N, C-alpha and C positions, 0 to 999 in steps of 0.2 A: 811506528811513527807516532809522534806526539799529537796532542789534541789540536784540531783545526777549527777555526771559527768560520762560519759561513754567513755573509751578509746578503740578504735578498731584499731588493728595494725597487720602488718606483718613486715618482715625485710626490706621492701622497702618503706612503707608509714604508717602513722598513722593519724587517724581522731578522733577529740574530739567532743563529743556531750554533751548536757545537757538535763535533764528531770526534770520537776517540781515535779513530783511524780513518783511512781513505774509504773503507767499506762498511764502517759502523753506521748505525741509524742516526738520523738528525735529532737532536734534542733542542727544543726551543728555549732560548734564554731570555729574550726581551723583545719588545715591540716599541717602535718609535713612530709617531704620527705627525704629519704636517696638518695642523689644525685649519689651515686656510685652503687646502687643496679642493675640497668639495664646495666651497663657497663661491658665489659669483663676485666678480671684482667690485661691483657697486656695494656689496655687503662688507667688504674688507676695509674700505676707507672712503674718502671723499669722492664725489663725482668729478666731472670734467672741471678743468681749471676755469677761473674767471675770464670774462671777455671784456674787451675794450673797443669802443667805436670811435673811429677817427672822425672828428667833426667836419672836416673839409670834404673828405671823399665819401664818408658814410660806410667805409669798409670796417668789418669786424675782424678782430684777431685775438688770439688767446694771450694771456699774460705769461703763461709758462707752458712748457710741453706737457702733454698728458702723461701722467705717471702710470707705469705698468705694475700695479700693486701685486697681482698674482705672480708675475715673473720675479719680483723681489722676494715674495714669500717662498717661492721654490728655491731661489738662490740661498736664502737663509737656512732652509731645510738641508740643502746640499752641504753647506758649511757645517751644520750640526752633525750630519752623518759622517762627514770627513773626520771631524774630531772624534766621533765614536769609533770609527775604523782605526784611527791612530791608537786609541786606548786599547782596542781589541788586539792589535798587533803586539802590544806589550804583554798582554795576558796569554795569548795563544802561542804555545811553543812550536806548533807545526805551521804557523802562518795563518793568513786570512784568505778566503776564497770569496770573490765578489760575483754576485748574480744580480745584475742591475740592468734596467731598461737602457738601451743604447744612448739616447740623448742625455738622460740623467746621469749616466756613468761618466760621460765627458765632463759634465758640470762638477761632479764629485771629485774626479781626478784632478781638476784644476786647483782644488784646495788641499790635496794631499802633499806631504813633504816627500822629498826623494828617499829618505830613510824609511818612511811608511810604505812607499811604492815597492821597495825592495822586499818587504815582508809579505807582499801579496803573492800567493802561490798559484793563482789562476783566476780567470775571468770568464764568465758566461754572459754575453751581451744579449740578454733576453729578459722580458718582463715575465717572470715566473712566480710572482707573488701570489696570484690567485690559482695557480696550478695545484694539482694533487701532490701530496707529500712524496708519494712514490716516484712521480715524474721528476720532481725536484731532486730527489735523491739520485736518480739515474743521471741527470744532467751534471750534478756536482761530481759524481764519481767519474764520469767521462771527462770532465774538465780537469780533474786531478790526474787522471791517467795520461792525458795528452801532455800534461806539463812534465811528467816524470818519465 
């Protein structure tokens, strides 16, 4: 079997590994980080939108809806990761295995093209980024075995 790329991610960080075969050890190739993941929303951008007071009734209301800056940063990271997965599918002869936290996986998949989705050889819907390498290896092997 040809080399397989394994993308392990959550909304804060992603690590890319390579395996020479389905039972070969994982070799770390790269790490991507979402720089806004650990920051509080007030530290990312402006605070709440401006307010207006109606003179006649004295009622306050906002000029614009509140922005969800952290959600936007996560979406940008999902788009960046989808682009990286697309480039990894072109480099990996054996395809790409995704090990991504469930909610974030849905976001990433929304940015993947149909051609890229066909190159994905398996998915593990778990957040295993902080797990031990041996546990990750076992989950990846089980996911590849279930696919074939």
